[in-house]
N, C-alpha and C positions, 0 to 999 in steps of 0.2 A: 504493500500500500504506500502511495506517495504522501510525503509530508510537505508542508509549506516551508521552504528553505530560503526564500528571497532575502529576508533580513540577514541571515547568516552569510549568504554570498556577498551581499553589499558590505557588511561589516568586515568581512575578510579582506576587503580592499581599502579599508579605512587608513587614513594617514596616522591615526592614533595607534601606537604599537600595542597598547593594552587591549583595546577593542578588537584589533586584528587577531591577536593571539588567542583571545577567548573564542572568537568566531571559528578560527581554524581548529581549535580544540573541539568545539561542538560538532563541526562537520566530520572531523576525524572519528569522534565517538559514534556518530550516526553510521558512518561507513563500517566501523568494526562490529557494531551490534546488529546491523541489518543491511548487508551489501545489496541484495536485490532491491529493497526499498530505497536505498540511497541512489542507485542507478536510475530507478524509475522516477524519483523526485527530480533528478538532474534533467532527465529527458522531458518531463512535464514543464520544467522551468524554461528550457531551451526552446520548446515548441510553442510557448504561449506568447502571442503578440502583445498581450496586455502587460507583460512584465518589463521592468527596466532593461535597457540594452546591456548595462554593466553586469547585472546578475546573470543574464542569459549568456553573455560572452564567457564568464567564468564557469558557468555550468557546463558549457560545451567543452572548454579546455580540460576541466577536471574529468569529464566523461571520456574524452579522447585519451588522456594520459593514464586512465584506468584500464585501457585496453591494449596499450602498446608501450614498449620501452626499448631503448637502444641496446641495453645489456641483455644478452641471450637468456640467462637464467631468470632474470626478473620478468622478461617477456613471456617465458613459458608459464611462470606463476600466474600472470595476469590472464593468459589464455585459459588456463585451467579454471580460474575463478569464474570467468564468463561462462564457460561450458557447463559449470556446475549449477548455474542459476536455472530455476524452474522455467520450462519452455513457454508457459503462458505469460510469465512476467517478461521474458525476452521478447515475445511477440508484441506485447504492449509497447515496450521501449522502441522496437524497430518501427512499429506503426506510427508512433509519435514523431520519430526522426524523419520518416518519409513524408509525413504531413508538413513538417517544418520546411521542406523544400519549397512550399508555396508561401512562405512567410514574406510579408512586405518589407521586412528588415533584412537587407542584403547580408549583413554580418552573421545573422542567425542562420540563414539558409546555407551560407558558405561553411560555417562550422558544422552544421548537420551533414553536409556532403562528406566532410572529413571523417566524422564519427561513423557514418554508414560504411565508408570504405574500410575503416579499421575492423568493424564487426564482420564485414564481408571477408577480410583477410583471414579471419578465424573460421567462419562458418562455410563459405563457398567451397574450400578444398575438401571439407568433410560432408559436402552435399546436404548441408543443413538449412540453406536459405534458397531453395530452388526457384521461388517466386520473385526473387529480388529483381532480376533483369526485366522480367515481364512488367513488374510494378513500375519500374522507372520508365519503360518504353511507353506506357499508357500516357504519361505526362507529355510525351513528344507527339503522340498521334491524336490525342483528344482535341476535338474541334474547339477552337477559341481558347486554347491553353495560353495563358499570358507569357510574354517574353521572359519575365523574371523566373517563372517556373521552368521554362525550357533551359534557361541559362544555368540554374541550380542543378537541374537534372543532368545536363551534359557535363557539368563540372563533376558531379558524382560519378558518372560513368567513367570519366577520365581517371579519377582517384581510385576507383575500384580496379580498373585495368592495371594501374600502377602497383596496386597492392597484391594482386593475385597472379598466378601463372597462367600462360595460355593453355595449359593442359586442363585447367579447371572449368572451362566452358565448352559446351558442345558446339559444333559448327553452326547449327541453326541460331544459337544465341549470339555467336560472333557475327553472323550475317545481319541479324537484327540490330545489334549495337552499331555496326559500321554503317548500316543504312540510315539509322537515326543521326549518327554523327555527321555523315557526309551531307545529309539533307540540311542539317543545322549550319553547315559551312557554305551552302549554296548562295550564289549572288542574289537569288530571289528573296532570301531571308533579309528582312528590313533591319532587324536589330543587330548592330555591330557587336554588342555584348554577347548575343547568342552565337554569332559566327566565331567570335574569339574563343568562347568556352568550347565550342565544337572542335575548333582547330587544335586547341590544347588537348582535348580528349583524344583526338585522332593520334596525336604524338604518343600518348600512352598506350593506344590500342594497336599500334603498328606491328608489334610482336605477335598479335593474335591473327594478323591478316594474311598469313602465308597462302592459304587456299585461295583467297580473294585476289591476291597479287598474281597467282599462277594463272588466273582466268583473264585473258587479254581484255575482254570487254569491261570487266569490273575494274581492272587495273587502269585502263584508259580513263575511266570516269573519275576514279580517285585522284589520279595525277592531274586531270583537268581542273577539278575543284581546288586542289592545292595551288596550282599555278595561278588560278583566278584570285585566290586569297593573297598570293604573293604580290599582286598588283593592286590590292584594295587601297582605299583612301586612308584607312586607319593604320598608323605605324605599328602599333602593337600586334595587329592582325597580320601584317606583312612579316613581322619578326617571327611570329608563331608558325606561319606557313613555311618560312625558310628553315626553322628548327625541324619541322617534319621532313623537309627535303634532305637535311643533314643526316637524320636517322635513316631515311630510305637509302641514302648513298651507301651506308654500311650494311643495312639489313637486306636490301634487294638489289645490290650492285649488278648482278648478272641479268637483271630485267630492264636496265636503264637505257640501253642503246637507242630505242626509238624516240626518246624524249631529250637526248643530250643537246641537240641544237637549240631547242626551246630553253632548256635549263641554262645553257651558256648565256643566251641573250638576257634572261631574267637576272642571273647573278651579276653579269657585267654591268647592267643598268643599275642594279642595287649598289654595287661597289662604287660606281662613279657618281651616282646622284642621290642615293637615299641617306637617311639619317644613320648615324654610326652603329646603333644597336642592330639595325637590319643588315647593313653592309658587312658587319662582323660575321653574321650567320651565313651570308652569301660566300664569304671567303672560307668559312668553316666547311661548307659543302665540298669545295675542292680539296681541302685538307683531308676530309673523309675519303674522297675518291683515291687520293694518294695513299692513305693508310691501307685501303683495300688492295691496291695494286702492288704495293711493297710486299704485303703478306702473300699475295698470289705469286710474286716473283720468287719469294723464299721457298715456296712449295714446288715450283716448276723444276722439271728434270732438265739439267743443262744438256744442250745439243740435241735433245730428242724433239724439242718444240712441243712436247706433250704436257698438258696440265689437266689434272682431273677437274679443275674448276675453270670456268670461262674467264679469260683475261681479255678484256675489250680494248685495252690500251687507250683509254679516254684521254689521259694526260698527254701521251705522245701525239695524239691526233689534234689536241687543242693547243699544243705548246706555243705555236706562233702567235696566238692571240692571248693566251692565258698569262704568259710571262710578262708581256708589256703591261697588262692590266695590274699584275701584282707589283711590278716595279713602280708604277704610278702611286700606289698606296704608300710606298716607303717615304714619300715626300710629305706625308700628312702626320708628322710627329707631334707629340705633346710636349710643351715646354717642361712639364714636371715629370715626364715619364721615368727618368733615371733615378729620381729620389724616392719614388714610391713603388714598392714591389707589387702592389695590388693593381696597378694600372695595366689595362689591356686595351690597346687602341688599334686603329686601322693599320698603322705602320708596323706594329709588332705582329699583328695577325698576318699581314702580307708577307713579312720576312719569314715567319714560321712556315707559312704555306710554300714560299719559294724554296725553303730548305727541304721540305718534303718532296717538292717537284724534282729537285736535284737528286734526291735519293731514288726517285722513281725512274727517271730517264737517264741519269748519269751524264756522260759527256755532252749529250745533245743540248743541255741547258747553257753550257759555257758560252758559245758564240752569240746567244741571245741576251746574255746578261753583261758580258764584258764591254760592249759599246756604251751601255748605260753608265757603267763604272767610269770608263774613260771620259765620257762627255761631262760628268758631274764632279769628278774628283778634285778639279782645280777651280771650281766656281767660287766666287766670293761669298755667295749665300750659304750659310752653315747647313741649312736643310739639305741642299743638294750634295754637299760634301759628305754629310753624315749618311745620307741615303746610299751614296756610292759605296762607302765602306761597309755598310750593313748588307748591301746586296752581295758584295764580295765575300763577306764572312758567311753568308747564308748558303752559298753553293759549294762549300768545301767538303761536304760529305756526300758521296754519290759518284761524282766523276772520278776517272782513273788518275793515278799519280802522274802518269805520262801527260795527261791533259792539263792537270793543275800545276805541275811543277814549274813550267816556264813562267806562268803568270804570277805564281807566289814568289818565286825568286826575284822577278822584276818588281813586284809590289812591296816586298818586305821593307826596303829602305824607306819608301814613302810612308808606310805604316809607322815605322819607328819615329820618323819626323812628326807624324800626325799626333803622337803622344805629347807634343809640345804645343799643339794648336791652342788658340785663345779660347775656343768654345769647349766647355766641359762635356757637352753631349757627344762631340766628336771624339774627345779623349776616352770617354766611357765606351763607345762603340768600337773604337780602335783596340782598346785593351781586351774587349770580348773577342774581337776578330783574331788578335794575336794568340789568345788562349786556345781558340779553335784550330789555328794553324799548328800550334805545338801539340795539341791533342791528336790531330788527324794526320799530320805530315812530318812528324818527328819521331821516327822509330829506328834509331841506329842499329838495333838488334836485327832488323829485317834488311838492313843494307841501304835504307833511304832516310834522309833527313834534310830539311831545308836549312837546318842550322849547321854551320861549318866552323872549323877552327878560326876562319877569317872573320866571321860575323858574330861569334858568340860573345866576345867581350862587349861589343856595342849593344847587343841585345840585353845583356845583364845590366849594363850601366843605365840604359833607358828604363828598364823595369824598376831598378832600385831607386831611381830618381822619381819615377811616376808613382811609386807606392806611397809617397808623401802627399799625393794629390788629395782632393776631397774624398770623403769616405766611400762613396759609391764607385768612384774610379779605382781607388786603392783596392777595393774588394775584387774587382775584375782583374787587376794586376796580380793579386794573389793567385787567382785562377790560372793566369799565364805562367807564373813561376811553378805552380803545382804541376802543370802538364810538361813544362820544360824539364823539370826534375824527373818526372815519371818516365819520360822518353829514354833516359839513360839507365833505367833499371835493366839489369842483365844484359848490358850492351858491351860487355868485354872491355877492350882497351878504350873504346869511345867514352866510357863512363868517367875516365880520368880527366876528360876535357872540362868537366864542371868543377872538379875538385878545387882548383885555385880560387874559385868564387864562393865556395860553401860558407866560409866563416862570415864573409860580408852579407851573404843572403840570410843566414841565420840571425845575425845582428839586426838586419833591417826588419825581419819578420817579428822579432821580439819587440822592437821599438814600435812597430805597427800595432801589435796586440796591446801595448801599453798606452796607446793614444787615448786622450780624454775627450776628443772632439767627436767621437762616434759612439754608436750603440754597441751592444754585445755582438751584433752580427759580424762586423769587421774583425773583432777580436777572435771570435770562433773560427772564422775563415783563415785568419793569419796562423792560428795554431794548427789547424788542419793541414795547411800548406807546409808548415814547419815539419809536421809528422811525415809528409811525403818526401820532403827534402832529405830527412834523416833516413827514412826507409829505403830510398833508392840510391843513396850515396855509395861510393866504392869503399867498403869497410876497411880494406887494407890501407887506404890512404887517409881516411877520415876518422879513424878510431880515437885519435887524441882530441880532435875537434868535438866529437860526441861526448867524450870523457869530460871535457870542460863544460859542455852544455848541461850535463846531468845535475851538478850542484846548483847551477843558476835556476833551473826549473824547480828543484827541491826547495830552494829558498823562497821562490815565489809561492809555492804551495803552502809553506810554513806561514808566510805572511797573511794568507787568507784567513787563518784562525784568529788573527788580531783585528780583522775588520769589524767595525761597529755595526751591529745588526739592530736597527730600530723598527723595521717594518718587514712585511712579507716580501716586499719588493727587494729590500736589501738581502734577505735570505735567498731569494731566487738568483740575484746577481752573484752572490757568493757561491752558490751551487753551480752556476754555469761556468764560473772561472775555475772552480775546483775540478769540474768535469773535464775541461779543456787541458788542464795541467796534468791530471791523471792520465789522460790520453797520450800526452807527449811522453810521460815517463814510461808508459807501456811500450811505446815504439822504441824508446832508447833501450829498455831492458831487452826487448826482442832482438834488436839490431846487435847489441854488444854480446848477447849470449848465443848468437848464431855461429860464432867461431870460438874454438878453444882458446885461441891466443888472447881474445878480448873478454872472455867470460869472467875472468878474475876481477875485472873492473867493477862488475855488478856485484859479485860476491862480497867485495870490500864494503859496499854501501848498502847492502841488502837490509841490514837491521834498521838503519835510519829511514830507508824508503818504506819499509813495512810499518814503522811507527807512524809515519805521515799518513799512510793509507788507513790505519786504524783510527787515527784522529778524524779523518774525513768521514768515516762511517758514523762517528759520534754526532756529526751534523745532521744526519738523517734526511737528506734530500734524495729523491729517487734517481735523478739523472746522475748525481755523484755516485750513488750506490752502484749503478751500472758500470760507470767508467772505472771506479775503484776496484770493483769485482774483476773486470777484464784485466786490469793491470796486475792484480794479485795472481790471476791465472798465469800471466806471463812470468811473474816472479817465481811462482812454484816450479815452472818448467826450468827456469834458469838455475835455481838453487838445488833442485833435486831433493835428495833425502834430508838435506839440511832444513828444508821447510818445516819439518816436524816441530821445531822449537816455537814456531809461530801459532801452531794449532790450538793450544789451550786458550789463547786470547781471541783467535780468529773464529773459532768454531761457533760461537754464539751468533756471529753475523751470517755464517752459512745457514744456520737454523732460521734466522729471521728472513733471509733471502728465499729459502725454500718454502716459507709459509706466506710469502707476499703474493697472494692471489690477485689483489687489485692491480698492482703494477706488474703484470705478468711477464714483461720483458726482463725485469729484475729477477724474477723466479727462474726464467729460462737461462739467463746468464749464470745464475748461481749453480744451476744443474751442470752447465758446461765447466765451471770452475771446479766442481767436485771431481769431474773427469780429469782435469789438469792435475789436481792434487793426487789423485790415484796413480797417475802415471809418474808423478814425482816421488811419491812415498812408497809405492808397492805395498807390501804387507804391513808396513808401519801405520797404515791408515786404519788397521783393524779395530783399535779401541773406539773409533768414532763411527764404525759401520752400522751398528744397531740403530743409533739415532738417525743417521742419514737414510738408511733403508726404510725405516718407519715413516719418515717424512716423504720420501719419494713414492712409497706405496699409497700414502694418504693423498698425495697430489694426483696420482693416476685415478684414484677412486672418486675424486671430487668432480661434481658437475659444475662447480663455480669457476674452476680454473680454465682459462682460455686453452682451447685444444692444441694450439701451436706449441705448447710447452711439453706435450706428451711424447712426441718423437725423441727429443733430447733425453728424456728420462729413460727410455728403453736403451738408447746408446750408452747412457751412464751405467745401467746394469752391467753391460759388457765391460766397461772400464773397471768397475768395482770387482767383478769376477776375475778379471785378468790380474788385478792387483793382489787379491787375497787368496786366489786359487781355491783349494779344497774347502777353505773356511766359508765359502759362499753356500755350502750345502744347506745350511739352516734357513736360507732365504728362498731356496728353490720352490718350496710348496706355495709360496706367495707370489713369486715373480713369474713363474712359468704360466700359470692360468691367465695372468694379465696379458702376457705376450701372445698366448694362443687366442684369447678373445679379441685382441687387437688385430691379429692376423685374419680372423674371420670377418671382422668389420671392414677390412680392406676390400673384400669382395663386394661389399654392399654400397661402397661410396659412389656418388654420382660423378662419373668422369667427364660428363659434358660440360661441367663447370670448371673453368681453368684453375680457380683458386682451390677447389676441392681436389682436382687432379694433382696439383703441386703438393697439397697436404698428404694425399694418399701415397705419393712417391716418397715423401719424407718418412712417413710411417713405415712403409715397407722396408726402406733402407735401414731405419733404426732398429727394426725387429731383427733383421739379418745381423746387424752389428752386435746386438745383444746376444744372439745365439753364438756368434763367433767368439765373443769374450768368454762365454760360459764354457764352450768346447775347449778353447785354449787353456782356460783356467783349471779345468778338471783333467786335462789331457794326461799329465804325468802320474796322477795318483787315483783319481776316481772317475775316469772317463765313462765307466758303465752306468753312472748315474743318469747320463743323457740318453742311454739306449731306449728307454720307453718313450722318449719324446721325439726320437728321430723320425718316425713315420709322419708325425704331424708337421715337422719342419720340411720334410721332402714334399709333402702334399702342398704346403704353402709355396715352396720353390716352383713346383709344377704349375700351380695356379698363376704365379707371377710370370712364368715362362710363356704362358699363353697370351699375356697382355700385348696388345698391339695398338698404337706404338708403345714401346717400353722405354722408360728413362734409362740412359746409359749408366748412371751412378747406381741405380737399383740393380741392373744386370750385374755390375761389378761386385756389388755386395752379395748378391745371390750366388754367384760363381765362387766367390771367396769362402762363403760359409759351407758350400759343398765340399771344398777342399779341406776345410777345418773339420768337417764331419768325418770324412774318410781318414784324415790324419789322426784325429783323436780316438776314433773307435777301432782303427787298425783291423785286426782279424775279425772283429764282430761286424764289420761293415757289409760283408757279403749278404747277410740276412736282410739288410736294409735296402741295398740297391738291387731289388728284385726285377724292376722294370727299367732297364737302362736306356730305353728308346728315347725318352724325352731328354735324358741327360746328354746322350750323344748329339741330339739335335741342338740343344742349347750350347754345348761346348763347341760343336762344329761351327755354329753361327758366330761365336765369340772369337774363334781362331781365325775367322775370315775378316774380322773387324779391322778398321783403319786405326783404331785406338790401341797404341802399343801397350799401355798399361793393362787394358782389358785382355789383350792377347796373352800377355805375360801371366796374368792371374789364371786364365783358362788353361794354359800350358801346365802351370804348377798344379792346378786342381786335377787335371787329367793324369798327371804323374802320381798324385796322392791316391786317386781311385785305383789306378793300375797297380800301385804298390800294395794297397789293401787286398786286392784280389789275388795278387801273387803270393802274399803271406798266407791267404786262406788256402790257395791251391796247393 
C-alpha cells in the first residue's frame, strides 16, 4: 500500500541539515520496513501531476537508483530485491510508470522513461514483462496521441534498447519498434522533439536491426530517413542523425556501398558548413570507416587477396576528396586547445581522422598531404604553420619507412627550429610531432633511425632547452625524450650514443618534476620519462650515473613524510608524489639488479629503501600502496633470501593488500608480490603460508572481489607450491577444487565479448601455471599426489586445444604443463596418456609455429612424454 511521502521528499532536499537528515532517516526507515510499499509510494509520487516537481524528481531518482548500481555485487542485490516483490505490486508500479509517460511535466515523463528501462533490464531477459513493447507501441499508433506522449514513448524505447540485449526481443517486436521509431523520424512528423527522440532511439536500436538491414528495401528506407534527418533544420537532430551514421559505419560496414556517394556529400557539407557538434560527428563517420578497414586489413591473408569479410576500400576510393576536406579542418584550431585536455574540436578531430586514413592507405596519403605541408609551413599566420606541422605529424604511422624517411630527414631540422617559434601552439604541436617521429622512426635495433651521431647532440640540446617551456609544451617534450630513450633499448652499440647525454637528461627531468608553475600532470610525466631513460640506458656505461640517482630519489621520498598535510587535497598530492618516486626506485632496483656486477649497489641500500617503503605504507593512500607494493616486489627479486628479514614488519601490509576488495588493483598487485617473494625466499616463506593461503582462498570465494584478481591468485598457487614443495600438500584439498571449478567455468564464458575472451584467456593461462607449480613442487618427493587429478587436467588441456582461435600464451602454458605432467609422474604417466591423438595434434601444431619459444616448449614436452613412455616400456 502506498503512503503519502511528498513532505519527506521535499524535506530531504531542505537547505537545513537537521530537517534533511531527519527526512532521509524517515525515508530510509520506510524502505527497510516495507520495500514494496516504498517503491509503490515513489511510483505514485512520480506519476501524479498534482505533486510538486521537486518531490517527483527525487522520487524518480530514488526509484531508479533502487534498481541499478555500477558495482556488480550491489546491482545483483538490487535485482534480487525487485524480483522478490509480489507480482501484483510490481504490476501496479509498472502501470503507474507507463501512465507517467503522458505527464504534462517533461521532467517527470523523462524520469519515468529511465525507470521503465531499468525495470525492463531486469524483467525482459527473464520474459517477465512480455506486454511492455506492445504497451509502448499503443502510444505511437493511437489516433490523436499528443506529441509529448510520443516523445516520452520513443525516449523509453531508446532507453530500453540500450539496457537490454538484442537477443531479448523476438523479430516481430524488433520490427514493430523500428517501424515506430522510423515513423517518428519521418519528415512528415511536425514535432522536432518527436523526431529527435526517435533518432536517438534508433541509435540505441541499431544493434537489434540486423535482419532489417539485411533486407534491401527496409535498409533503403532506414538510410533515407536518417539522411533526411541529417539535413533537418534543427542542429540537435542533425547531430543525432550523424551519430546513427557513425554507428552504422561500424555495425553495417559491409552494406554501405550503395549509399557512400550520398554519405560523402552529407559529411563534406556538414564538415564545411555546419555547427561544430554536427561537423565532429561527420568526421567521426570517416574515422569509423577507417577503424573498420584497418581491422579488415589485419585479418586479410597477405598475397592471396582473400578476406573472409568484405573490404570495400571506401577510404582508398574517397582519398582524393577526403584528405583535402580533412586538411581544411586543421586550420580551425582553438586558441585554448593546448591548455585544456578536455577540449575536442574540429582541428583535433580532423588530425585524428587523417592519422587513421594514413594507417588505412599507407603510402598513398603522403603525396596528398605533403603539398599542404609545404604550402603552409612558412606562412606568417600561426594557424597555417601549426596546421602544416600537425598534418605532418598525423601521417607518420601507416606509410612505409622508405616513403617517410626522405621527408622526415628533410623536415627534422625545420622541426627543431620550430621549437623556438614565438607561438606556443606551434611549439606544442612540434614537440608532439617530434615524439611521434622518435616513437615510429627511431629503432636502431631494427637497423633504421632518423637520429644519427651527427644530429643527436642538436636534438638533445633542443629538447633540454624546450623542457623549460610552458607546462603543456614541456609535457610533450617529455614524451619526445621518452621515445628517444626507448629507441635505444636493446640497440647494441647504438645505445652508447645516448650515454654522454644521460646525466644532463636526468638532471633536466628532475628539475622539471620539481617545477612549481605546473600541476601534478607534468611532474608525473617527467618521472615516467625518467623511468624510461633509466630502463633503456646501457647499464655497463650508466651504472655509476644510476648509482648517484638512487640516493637523490630516496631523499626526495624521505622529504614527502615532512610535508604539511592540512587537507585531503594535500594528502592526494603527497600520495601522487610518493607514487611517482616509488616508481622511479622500482626501475632503479630492477635496472641495477639485472646484472651481477651492479646488484651489490642495491644490496648496500636495501635496508634504507625498505624502511622508506614501509613508511609510505603508513600513509595509506591506495595509489602509493600500488607503487610501493610493485617496488617491494622488485626489491624481493633483487635481495633474494635476504628479504626474509623484512617479512615480520612487511607481512601485515601483505595481509591488508590481500583483503583490499574495494581497490582491487591493490589486491591484484599484492597477489603478484606474494609470487615475487616466493621466488625470492623459496621454502623460507613457509611460516607465512597458512595466513597467505587462507586469504587467497577467501579472495577466490568472494563474490565482492573484482574477477580480474582471480587469475593472478591461481598463478600465485603455483608460485607458492614451487617455493614450499611437498609442504603444499595440506592446501591441496582446498586449492584443487577451486582450480577445477574455474576450469569448468572457462567452458561457459561468452567468447563473443572481447573483454570476456581476454579474461577467459587469463584464467586458462593461470590455471595451467598453477598446475605447473604444483607438479614441479611435488615432483621430487610426492608426485603421486597429483595422479588422481591428472585426468581432469588432461581433459581441460583437450578442451582448450579445441579452442579456435586460441591465444598463443594459453597454448604455451598448456604445452608446458603437459611436459610438467609427464616429467613429474614419470613411469605413472602411461596410464594417463591413454589417448595421445589430441596430444600429437597439439604438439604437431606447436612444432610448426613461427614462435621459437613455443616450438622450444613443445620440443621439450615431446621429449618428456617420450621419456615417460620409454621408462614405462
